[in-house]
C-alpha positions as CSV (number, residue, x, y, z in Angstrom):
1,M,0.1,0.1,0.2
2,R,1.5,3.5,-0.6
3,K,2.1,5.6,2.2
4,A,0.6,8.8,2.2
5,P,3.0,11.5,1.9
6,I,4.8,13.3,5.6
7,P,2.1,15.3,7.3
8,H,2.9,19.2,6.9
9,Y,1.1,21.4,9.8
10,K,0.1,25.1,9.8
11,L,-0.7,26.5,13.0
12,P,-5.1,26.6,13.4
13,D,-7.0,28.4,12.7
14,H,-7.5,30.3,15.6
15,V,-4.0,31.1,16.9
16,K,-4.5,34.9,15.4
17,A,-1.4,36.1,16.7
18,G,1.2,33.5,15.4
19,V,1.6,32.1,18.9
20,E,-0.2,28.8,20.2
21,I,1.2,28.1,24.1
22,H,0.0,25.2,26.3
23,A,0.9,23.8,29.8
24,H,1.3,20.5,29.7
25,Q,1.1,17.9,32.6
26,D,0.5,14.7,31.3
27,M,1.6,15.1,27.5
28,M,0.4,11.6,27.0
29,M,-3.1,13.4,27.2
30,E,-3.1,16.2,25.2
31,V,-1.5,14.2,22.5
32,H,-4.2,16.0,20.1
33,A,-3.6,19.9,21.8
34,N,-2.4,21.0,18.3
35,H,-4.7,19.5,16.0
36,H,-2.7,16.9,14.8
37,D,-0.9,13.6,16.3
38,L,2.6,14.2,18.1
39,F,3.2,10.4,18.3
40,A,3.3,10.1,14.2
41,P,6.1,11.6,12.2
42,H,5.5,15.0,10.7
43,R,6.5,18.3,10.2
44,D,5.3,21.9,10.5
45,D,5.9,25.0,8.9
46,H,6.2,27.1,12.3
47,Y,8.9,26.7,15.0
48,L,8.2,24.5,18.1
49,L,9.4,25.5,21.4
50,I,9.0,22.8,24.2
51,I,10.4,23.6,28.0
52,T,10.4,20.7,30.3
53,F,10.5,21.4,33.8
54,D,10.2,17.6,34.9
55,G,9.7,14.2,33.2
56,S,11.3,12.4,30.7
57,F,10.9,13.0,27.1
58,R,11.7,10.3,24.0
59,G,11.3,11.2,20.5
60,A,13.1,11.3,16.9
61,I,14.2,14.4,15.4
62,D,15.1,13.8,11.5
63,F,16.5,10.2,12.4
64,K,18.4,11.3,15.4
65,A,17.1,10.3,18.5
66,A,16.2,12.9,21.4
67,E,16.1,11.9,24.8
68,V,15.9,14.4,27.9
69,A,14.5,14.2,31.5
70,G,14.4,17.0,34.0
71,N,15.0,20.9,32.9
72,F,15.6,21.2,29.2
73,I,15.0,23.2,25.6
74,I,14.3,22.0,22.7
75,M,13.4,23.6,19.6
76,I,12.4,21.9,16.2
77,L,12.6,23.9,13.1
78,P,10.4,24.5,10.5
79,G,10.4,21.8,8.3
80,Q,12.3,19.1,10.2
81,V,10.5,15.7,10.4
82,H,9.6,15.0,13.9
83,Q,7.5,12.9,16.2
84,L,7.0,12.2,19.8
85,I,7.5,9.0,21.0
86,E,7.0,8.6,25.3
87,V,6.5,11.3,27.6
88,N,6.0,10.1,31.1
89,N,5.7,12.4,34.2
90,A,6.0,15.1,32.4
91,R,5.8,19.1,33.4
92,A,6.8,21.3,30.4
93,Y,5.2,24.1,27.8
94,T,5.3,24.0,24.0
95,V,5.0,26.8,22.3
96,S,4.4,27.2,18.4
97,F,5.1,30.5,16.7
98,D,4.4,31.5,13.2
99,A,8.2,31.8,11.5
100,S,7.9,35.7,10.9
101,L,8.3,36.0,14.4
102,M,11.5,34.5,14.9
103,P,13.8,38.0,15.0
104,A,15.9,38.3,12.3
105,A,19.1,39.0,14.6
106,L,18.8,35.6,16.5
107,K,17.8,33.2,14.0
108,P,21.2,32.5,12.7
109,Y,22.0,31.2,16.5
110,L,19.1,29.5,17.6
111,D,18.6,27.8,13.8
112,Q,22.0,26.6,13.9
113,W,22.5,25.5,17.6
114,F,19.3,23.5,17.7
115,A,19.7,21.9,14.3
116,A,23.1,20.6,15.7
117,N,22.7,20.2,19.0
118,M,18.7,19.4,19.5
119,S,18.3,20.7,23.1
120,L,20.0,22.7,25.8
121,R,19.9,22.5,29.6
122,P,18.9,25.8,30.4
123,S,20.7,27.5,33.9
124,A,18.4,27.9,36.6
125,G,18.2,31.6,36.7
126,L,17.3,31.2,33.1
127,Q,14.5,28.3,33.7
128,E,12.9,30.9,36.1
129,Q,13.2,33.7,34.0
130,L,11.3,31.5,31.4
131,D,8.7,29.9,33.7
132,E,7.6,33.7,34.7
133,I,7.5,34.7,30.9
134,L,5.6,31.6,30.2
135,E,2.9,32.1,32.7
136,I,2.2,35.7,31.5
137,M,1.9,34.4,28.1
138,L,-0.1,31.7,29.5
139,R,-2.8,34.1,30.9
140,L,-2.4,36.7,27.9
141,K,-3.4,33.8,25.4
142,D,-6.7,32.7,27.6
143,E,-8.0,36.8,27.9
144,Q,-9.6,38.4,24.8
145,H,-7.6,39.2,22.4
146,N,-6.8,42.7,21.0
147,G,-3.7,44.5,18.7
148,F,-2.2,45.1,21.9
149,K,-2.1,41.7,23.7
150,A,-0.5,40.7,20.2
151,L,1.8,43.1,20.7
152,S,2.7,41.7,24.2
153,L,2.7,37.7,23.0
154,H,5.1,38.6,20.4
155,G,7.1,41.0,23.4
156,L,7.4,37.9,25.4
157,L,8.3,35.3,23.0
158,Q,10.9,37.7,21.4
159,A,12.3,38.5,25.1
160,M,12.6,34.6,26.0
161,L,14.1,33.3,22.6
162,A,16.3,36.2,23.4
163,L,17.4,34.8,26.7
164,I,17.6,31.2,25.1
165,A,20.6,33.0,22.6
166,E,21.7,34.6,25.3
167,S,22.5,31.3,26.9
168,L,24.3,29.7,24.3
169,D,27.9,31.3,24.8
170,D,27.8,29.4,28.2
171,A,26.6,25.9,26.8
172,G,29.6,25.7,23.7
173,A,28.2,28.4,21.3
174,D,30.8,31.6,20.2
175,F,28.7,33.2,18.8
176,Q,29.6,36.7,20.2
177,H,32.3,37.4,18.8
178,T,31.4,37.4,15.2
179,T,34.0,37.7,12.3
180,R,33.2,38.5,8.8
181,A,33.3,34.3,7.8
182,A,30.8,33.4,10.7
183,V,28.4,36.0,9.1
184,I,28.9,34.0,5.4
185,N,28.5,30.9,6.9
186,R,25.2,31.7,8.9
187,E,24.1,33.6,5.8
188,F,24.7,30.8,3.4
189,Q,23.0,28.1,5.9
190,Q,20.1,30.2,5.8
191,L,20.1,30.5,2.0
192,L,20.4,26.6,1.8
193,Q,17.8,25.6,3.9
194,A,15.6,27.9,1.7
195,H,16.8,27.4,-1.5
196,F,18.3,24.0,-1.8
197,K,15.7,22.6,-4.2
198,E,15.8,24.9,-7.1
199,W,19.8,25.6,-6.0
200,K,22.6,23.2,-7.0
201,S,25.8,25.1,-7.5
202,P,27.6,27.2,-5.6
203,G,27.7,30.0,-7.8
204,D,24.1,30.8,-7.1
205,Y,24.5,31.0,-2.8
206,A,27.7,33.0,-3.3
207,A,25.9,35.5,-6.0
208,A,23.2,36.0,-3.3
209,L,25.9,36.9,-1.4
210,H,28.0,39.1,-3.6
211,I,30.9,37.0,-3.4
212,T,32.8,34.9,-5.6
213,P,32.3,31.1,-5.4
214,T,36.1,30.4,-4.4
215,H,35.6,32.8,-1.2
216,L,32.4,31.0,-0.3
217,N,34.0,27.9,-0.5
218,D,37.5,28.5,1.1
219,T,35.2,30.3,4.0
220,I,32.8,27.6,4.5
221,K,35.5,24.6,4.2
222,D,37.5,26.9,6.6
223,I,34.6,26.7,8.8
224,T,33.0,23.5,8.8
225,G,35.3,21.3,7.1
226,L,33.3,20.6,4.1
227,P,32.7,22.3,0.8
228,V,29.8,24.1,-0.5
229,S,29.0,21.3,-2.8
230,Q,29.0,19.0,0.2
231,H,26.5,20.9,2.5
232,I,24.1,20.9,-0.8
233,Q,24.6,17.2,-1.2
234,Q,23.8,16.4,2.6
235,L,20.8,18.0,2.7
236,V,19.5,17.5,-0.2
237,V,19.7,13.6,0.7
238,L,18.5,14.4,3.9
239,E,15.2,15.7,2.8
240,A,15.4,12.5,0.4
241,K,15.7,10.3,3.3
242,R,12.8,11.8,4.8
243,L,10.3,11.4,1.7
244,L,12.0,7.8,1.4
245,Y,10.8,6.5,4.9
246,H,7.9,8.9,5.3
247,T,6.0,8.7,1.9
248,G,5.2,6.5,-0.7
249,M,6.9,8.0,-3.3
250,T,8.6,6.8,-6.2
251,V,12.7,7.6,-6.5
252,T,11.6,9.4,-9.4
253,E,9.1,11.5,-8.1
254,I,11.6,12.4,-5.2
255,A,14.3,13.1,-7.3
256,Y,12.1,15.7,-9.5
257,E,10.6,17.1,-6.4
258,L,14.4,17.5,-4.9
259,G,14.9,19.6,-8.8
260,Y,16.6,16.6,-10.5
261,E,15.6,16.1,-14.5
262,D,18.1,13.4,-15.0
263,V,17.2,10.4,-12.2
264,G,20.2,8.5,-13.0
265,Y,22.2,11.1,-11.5
266,F,20.2,11.7,-8.0
267,T,20.5,8.2,-7.6
268,R,24.1,8.1,-8.0
269,L,24.5,10.9,-5.6
270,F,21.9,9.3,-2.8
271,K,24.4,6.4,-3.5
272,K,27.5,8.5,-3.3
273,V,26.3,10.0,0.2
274,T,25.1,7.1,2.0
275,G,26.9,4.2,1.1
276,H,23.7,2.1,-0.7
277,T,20.8,3.1,-3.2
278,A,17.9,5.0,-2.4
279,L,15.9,1.4,-2.8
280,M,17.7,-0.6,-0.1
281,F,17.8,2.7,2.2
282,R,13.5,2.6,2.1
283,K,14.0,-1.5,2.8
284,Q,16.5,-1.3,5.4
285,F,14.4,1.4,7.5
286,R,11.4,0.5,6.8
287,E,11.5,-3.3,7.6
């Protein structure tokens, strides 16, 4: 039987301010709180911020296991395929928010950190601050909305995101000492997420950044250890894996979806990056 496409959810229509917040004492009782089954693989077109205070959580984000207990912050980025597997004795908040509400100044830091690390254990001070902000947001959500309430919710959300971003330095990130190379890398990674289906050449990204392909490639390789072409290939293959595992699309359909007219080239690329064919991957992970 052909598998359905990966469910891709938007914020519910009733979320007028672009922010949906829930307090959970036992998330097992609220699997449909956001109008979809959190225990089935899916992706969202918005951010999902999960702040836990107690209990344990087990899930998966893009083929990586995610297990946390106690105080943790998890941020799931738009487009990441994720699912909840098990929750025990949970006390947590979930905040879903429209991607347009992520401050441009914070987006590179937060996206880069959580894409690589998935979760962050906050300090006691940060946890206390977040708890206070979340309580106020929850009260605002339950009151009658008007334009000023929406502005208040947005301001509190952005304050919370700024506090989390500020704490990343203590968690091992080195974002405060911004170099030109670091800026190029962050801007490249953002462009890559937005355009990897249509832009396959390093020159496309270099042109958008107003630098030469050689400069871009040297910069990205110095910072990450990988050339631009490999970053493009890795993201293409990750999306192909999502579609192979979670949908019934054929390899040809997936190749076209990812911007490849030459299906043979795509299949060779997949095998080069993963070590096995697309159909071998599907069989290995499904059975």
